[in-house]
PLY file of the C-alpha trace (Angstrom):
ply
format ascii 1.0
element vertex 356
property float x
property float y
property float z
element edge 355
property int vertex1
property int vertex2
end_header
108.99 -5.24 304.89
105.33 -4.53 304.64
103.97 -3.31 301.20
101.29 -0.80 301.38
98.75 -1.08 298.50
97.02 2.14 297.80
93.42 2.22 296.43
94.67 3.71 293.17
97.07 0.78 292.62
94.39 -1.81 293.39
92.03 -0.22 290.92
94.66 -0.36 288.18
95.30 -4.02 288.88
91.58 -4.81 288.71
91.24 -3.01 285.42
94.17 -4.95 284.03
92.66 -8.26 285.09
89.30 -7.26 283.67
90.87 -6.37 280.35
92.51 -9.77 280.20
89.21 -11.52 280.86
87.46 -9.34 278.30
90.09 -10.09 275.70
89.77 -13.80 276.42
85.99 -13.60 276.07
86.25 -11.68 272.83
88.70 -14.25 271.47
86.34 -17.06 272.49
83.37 -15.30 270.92
85.36 -14.74 267.76
86.33 -18.39 267.67
82.72 -19.40 268.23
81.57 -17.04 265.46
84.19 -18.39 263.07
83.19 -21.93 263.98
79.50 -21.13 263.47
80.15 -19.46 260.13
82.36 -22.33 259.06
79.74 -24.86 260.15
77.02 -22.89 258.36
79.16 -22.69 255.24
79.82 -26.41 255.31
76.15 -27.14 255.92
75.14 -24.83 253.07
77.58 -26.40 250.60
76.46 -29.87 251.62
72.81 -28.85 251.20
73.31 -27.41 247.70
75.24 -30.41 246.48
73.38 -33.27 248.17
70.67 -34.93 246.03
67.02 -34.66 246.96
65.22 -37.71 248.30
63.76 -38.82 244.97
62.32 -42.32 245.16
62.70 -43.13 241.48
62.10 -42.14 237.87
58.69 -40.68 237.12
58.25 -38.86 240.41
56.95 -35.29 240.16
56.04 -32.35 242.35
53.01 -30.18 241.60
53.12 -26.52 242.60
49.72 -24.84 242.79
49.10 -21.50 241.12
49.66 -18.59 243.51
51.88 -20.54 245.92
54.68 -18.41 247.42
58.25 -19.37 248.24
57.49 -20.32 251.85
54.63 -22.57 250.78
56.72 -24.21 248.06
59.52 -25.07 250.50
56.96 -26.29 253.02
55.61 -28.61 250.31
59.11 -29.82 249.38
59.78 -30.67 253.02
56.31 -32.15 253.48
56.86 -34.53 250.59
60.13 -35.63 252.24
62.24 -34.43 249.33
64.48 -32.56 251.73
64.86 -32.15 255.51
67.05 -29.05 255.15
66.10 -25.91 257.03
63.93 -23.37 255.19
66.76 -20.90 255.95
69.11 -22.93 253.77
66.54 -23.01 250.97
66.04 -19.26 251.21
69.79 -18.64 251.25
70.15 -20.72 248.08
67.21 -18.99 246.41
68.66 -15.57 247.24
72.04 -16.55 245.86
70.39 -17.77 242.66
68.17 -14.69 242.53
64.98 -16.77 242.18
63.18 -16.40 245.51
60.31 -14.46 243.92
60.46 -16.03 240.45
59.26 -19.61 241.00
56.47 -20.75 238.68
53.49 -22.98 239.35
53.24 -26.27 237.48
54.32 -29.90 237.52
58.04 -30.59 237.66
59.87 -33.82 236.96
62.10 -35.16 239.74
65.04 -37.32 238.75
67.33 -39.37 241.00
70.42 -37.30 241.75
68.64 -33.94 241.32
69.96 -31.27 243.70
68.09 -28.37 245.33
69.92 -26.01 242.98
68.59 -27.79 239.89
65.05 -27.90 241.29
64.97 -24.16 242.01
66.51 -23.35 238.62
63.87 -25.50 236.90
61.06 -23.79 238.80
62.46 -20.33 238.05
62.76 -21.14 234.35
59.28 -22.71 234.25
60.60 -26.03 232.95
57.28 -27.72 233.65
56.52 -31.27 232.64
54.72 -31.62 229.29
52.18 -34.34 228.51
50.77 -35.36 225.14
47.45 -36.52 223.79
46.86 -37.66 220.23
43.67 -37.19 218.22
43.74 -39.84 215.50
42.71 -39.43 211.86
39.30 -41.02 211.32
38.11 -40.73 214.93
34.56 -39.67 215.74
33.97 -36.96 218.32
32.90 -39.64 220.80
36.36 -41.21 220.46
37.96 -37.80 220.90
36.03 -37.28 224.14
37.06 -40.72 225.36
40.76 -40.06 224.69
40.66 -36.69 226.46
38.88 -38.23 229.45
41.75 -40.70 229.85
44.53 -38.11 229.45
46.48 -37.79 232.73
46.99 -34.45 234.50
44.35 -32.81 232.28
41.37 -30.98 233.77
38.19 -32.68 232.62
35.65 -29.95 231.98
34.18 -31.74 228.96
32.58 -34.61 230.85
29.67 -32.56 232.15
28.96 -30.90 228.79
26.85 -32.10 225.89
28.34 -31.93 222.42
26.30 -28.80 221.74
27.43 -27.17 224.99
31.07 -28.03 224.20
30.85 -26.35 220.80
29.23 -23.30 222.39
32.14 -23.10 224.84
34.49 -23.15 221.85
32.69 -20.23 220.27
31.00 -22.27 217.52
27.47 -22.66 218.84
25.10 -24.69 216.68
27.88 -26.48 214.82
28.22 -30.27 214.89
31.54 -31.29 216.50
32.17 -34.07 213.99
35.24 -33.43 211.86
35.90 -30.03 213.42
39.22 -30.87 215.09
42.56 -31.41 213.42
43.94 -34.88 214.18
47.41 -34.39 215.62
49.46 -34.75 218.81
48.95 -31.92 221.27
51.18 -30.94 224.20
49.67 -29.77 227.46
50.81 -28.96 230.98
49.29 -29.21 234.44
46.40 -26.78 234.76
45.17 -27.06 231.17
41.78 -28.59 230.37
40.32 -30.80 227.66
38.56 -27.70 226.32
41.96 -26.06 225.89
43.05 -28.99 223.71
39.84 -28.85 221.68
40.19 -25.10 221.19
43.67 -25.57 219.72
42.59 -28.48 217.52
39.53 -26.55 216.31
41.57 -23.45 215.48
44.19 -25.56 213.69
41.51 -27.23 211.56
39.80 -23.96 210.67
43.06 -22.26 209.72
44.29 -25.20 207.64
40.98 -25.64 205.85
40.75 -21.92 205.04
44.30 -21.80 203.74
43.94 -24.89 201.54
40.48 -23.90 200.31
41.96 -20.69 198.92
44.28 -22.75 196.69
41.78 -25.45 195.67
41.30 -26.85 192.18
38.60 -24.54 190.78
36.88 -27.41 188.95
35.80 -29.29 192.07
32.00 -29.41 192.65
32.19 -28.13 196.25
30.75 -24.77 197.20
32.11 -24.22 200.71
35.03 -25.24 202.93
32.55 -27.15 205.10
31.50 -29.29 202.14
35.17 -30.05 201.60
35.45 -31.07 205.25
32.47 -33.42 204.90
33.84 -35.07 201.77
37.32 -35.31 203.29
35.86 -37.28 206.22
34.38 -39.79 203.77
37.71 -40.14 201.98
39.45 -40.57 205.35
37.19 -43.46 206.29
37.28 -45.16 202.88
41.03 -45.82 202.71
44.19 -45.79 204.80
46.40 -45.93 201.69
47.78 -42.41 201.09
48.14 -42.84 197.33
44.46 -43.76 196.97
42.98 -40.71 198.68
43.09 -38.44 195.59
41.64 -41.27 193.48
38.72 -41.86 195.85
38.16 -38.12 196.12
38.04 -38.04 192.31
35.39 -40.79 192.22
33.17 -39.01 194.74
33.49 -35.63 193.05
32.70 -37.01 189.59
29.59 -38.62 191.12
28.57 -35.31 192.67
28.95 -33.57 189.33
26.55 -35.93 187.54
24.10 -36.28 190.44
25.04 -39.88 191.19
24.67 -41.14 194.77
27.94 -41.56 196.67
27.06 -45.08 197.95
29.68 -45.01 200.71
29.38 -47.52 203.54
31.20 -45.51 206.26
28.54 -42.80 206.07
25.77 -45.38 206.42
27.55 -46.89 209.42
27.87 -43.49 211.07
24.14 -42.90 210.58
23.33 -46.23 212.23
24.91 -45.07 215.47
24.85 -47.66 218.29
22.84 -50.04 216.08
26.00 -50.86 214.13
27.42 -54.12 215.50
30.48 -54.52 213.29
28.82 -55.64 210.08
26.65 -53.84 207.56
23.69 -55.65 205.95
21.49 -55.04 202.93
18.67 -53.81 205.12
21.01 -51.18 206.56
21.76 -49.88 203.08
18.01 -49.61 202.44
17.11 -47.94 205.74
16.98 -44.21 205.21
18.88 -41.85 207.51
20.37 -38.42 206.81
23.72 -40.20 206.42
22.57 -43.01 204.11
24.33 -42.14 200.85
22.60 -45.11 199.17
19.15 -43.56 199.70
20.06 -39.86 199.49
21.99 -37.95 196.85
24.71 -35.48 197.67
26.83 -35.13 200.77
25.73 -36.17 204.25
24.81 -33.26 206.55
28.05 -33.27 208.56
31.45 -34.92 208.52
31.51 -38.43 209.92
35.03 -38.38 211.38
38.19 -36.33 211.76
39.81 -35.93 208.32
43.56 -35.53 208.30
45.51 -33.03 206.22
46.11 -35.58 203.45
42.38 -36.29 203.07
41.59 -32.57 202.90
44.31 -32.06 200.31
42.95 -34.98 198.26
39.46 -33.49 198.17
40.72 -30.07 197.15
43.05 -31.56 194.51
41.44 -34.83 193.32
43.17 -37.15 190.90
41.97 -36.85 187.28
40.34 -39.81 185.57
37.01 -41.36 184.64
36.49 -43.89 187.46
33.04 -43.83 189.06
33.34 -46.98 191.16
35.77 -48.71 193.49
35.73 -51.93 195.47
37.99 -53.18 198.23
40.45 -55.83 197.09
40.95 -57.25 200.56
44.54 -56.11 201.00
43.75 -52.53 202.00
43.71 -51.22 198.43
40.85 -50.76 195.94
40.03 -51.64 192.35
38.76 -48.58 190.43
36.36 -48.90 187.48
34.89 -46.48 184.97
31.78 -48.50 184.07
29.22 -50.50 186.00
30.13 -53.63 184.03
33.78 -53.29 185.05
32.72 -52.66 188.63
30.47 -55.72 188.74
33.32 -57.83 187.42
35.59 -56.45 190.17
32.94 -57.16 192.83
32.62 -60.70 191.54
36.38 -61.15 191.67
37.20 -59.53 194.99
33.98 -59.92 197.00
31.77 -62.71 195.70
34.71 -64.83 194.62
36.10 -64.90 198.15
32.71 -65.79 199.59
32.27 -68.66 197.12
35.72 -70.07 196.31
0 1
1 2
2 3
3 4
4 5
5 6
6 7
7 8
8 9
9 10
10 11
11 12
12 13
13 14
14 15
15 16
16 17
17 18
18 19
19 20
20 21
21 22
22 23
23 24
24 25
25 26
26 27
27 28
28 29
29 30
30 31
31 32
32 33
33 34
34 35
35 36
36 37
37 38
38 39
39 40
40 41
41 42
42 43
43 44
44 45
45 46
46 47
47 48
48 49
49 50
50 51
51 52
52 53
53 54
54 55
55 56
56 57
57 58
58 59
59 60
60 61
61 62
62 63
63 64
64 65
65 66
66 67
67 68
68 69
69 70
70 71
71 72
72 73
73 74
74 75
75 76
76 77
77 78
78 79
79 80
80 81
81 82
82 83
83 84
84 85
85 86
86 87
87 88
88 89
89 90
90 91
91 92
92 93
93 94
94 95
95 96
96 97
97 98
98 99
99 100
100 101
101 102
102 103
103 104
104 105
105 106
106 107
107 108
108 109
109 110
110 111
111 112
112 113
113 114
114 115
115 116
116 117
117 118
118 119
119 120
120 121
121 122
122 123
123 124
124 125
125 126
126 127
127 128
128 129
129 130
130 131
131 132
132 133
133 134
134 135
135 136
136 137
137 138
138 139
139 140
140 141
141 142
142 143
143 144
144 145
145 146
146 147
147 148
148 149
149 150
150 151
151 152
152 153
153 154
154 155
155 156
156 157
157 158
158 159
159 160
160 161
161 162
162 163
163 164
164 165
165 166
166 167
167 168
168 169
169 170
170 171
171 172
172 173
173 174
174 175
175 176
176 177
177 178
178 179
179 180
180 181
181 182
182 183
183 184
184 185
185 186
186 187
187 188
188 189
189 190
190 191
191 192
192 193
193 194
194 195
195 196
196 197
197 198
198 199
199 200
200 201
201 202
202 203
203 204
204 205
205 206
206 207
207 208
208 209
209 210
210 211
211 212
212 213
213 214
214 215
215 216
216 217
217 218
218 219
219 220
220 221
221 222
222 223
223 224
224 225
225 226
226 227
227 228
228 229
229 230
230 231
231 232
232 233
233 234
234 235
235 236
236 237
237 238
238 239
239 240
240 241
241 242
242 243
243 244
244 245
245 246
246 247
247 248
248 249
249 250
250 251
251 252
252 253
253 254
254 255
255 256
256 257
257 258
258 259
259 260
260 261
261 262
262 263
263 264
264 265
265 266
266 267
267 268
268 269
269 270
270 271
271 272
272 273
273 274
274 275
275 276
276 277
277 278
278 279
279 280
280 281
281 282
282 283
283 284
284 285
285 286
286 287
287 288
288 289
289 290
290 291
291 292
292 293
293 294
294 295
295 296
296 297
297 298
298 299
299 300
300 301
301 302
302 303
303 304
304 305
305 306
306 307
307 308
308 309
309 310
310 311
311 312
312 313
313 314
314 315
315 316
316 317
317 318
318 319
319 320
320 321
321 322
322 323
323 324
324 325
325 326
326 327
327 328
328 329
329 330
330 331
331 332
332 333
333 334
334 335
335 336
336 337
337 338
338 339
339 340
340 341
341 342
342 343
343 344
344 345
345 346
346 347
347 348
348 349
349 350
350 351
351 352
352 353
353 354
354 355
């Protein structure tokens, strides 16, 4: 029996077949989409948890000021810290809510650090801090040398004279000697040596002003700057904390009666490069503005950085009647009230050791 297929029946069959194919394609596309999403999810989780390629302890990454997210990720990839797609980095940044909150600076990289930790550190501005120490008793030349060697610090000071440096700090015409508080100062990438000096200068001025206000009213000093000068002499005369008020007392009693200070460190400072490690009689007799054997009163400027203890000693000297002191050879001094006692001490501790 022959079946007659009408056009309407053929059309229905074709539509049915087409629907089947369409459903199959949709299922396949859905499966592909699910597979892609699953793969992307797996890749994303692996990316967020896998450590960066940090070579070892001490490695850092420096992000320049004004760098945007794209540039930062380009730098991360350029330094071979990660080969992950920028899309993965952006997805992570968006999830953390930090894409537009990353800060410039230097960041420490530790073995095992993940992309998540790096972005969180950059968003929080957990930049690497460095330290430089200005030591009690240093001259300004030594301060400059230490700052010049400080890593990751902009060196603006090298091209400036001492006078120009003080002008930059807003204290034009002032000698830099003794003007900076000896201490340890933190700094981060992008800061300069002038920034450190500005902080040290401000710290010294504030401390000196505060302590001057509470000084012993009987001291023979007329200004905070005179106290700074005398404190620098005390700083250089002894490293023994307990002796600072005693030495300050000797110097201040001498100032009261018009007696020369006779302090070797000031003479040495005035000699400048001519000092070769030993002071001679001719040096004590050669007049300079800093020779306290030839000139009465205080030298014109401090000779070094005085620490807080030396400043305190000058503003609150120990009572007594000593006018002389001589080094005993063990870091301490013998104090004497009369010249006869002093000469005996010199004979014992100085001449006696030269002629046993």
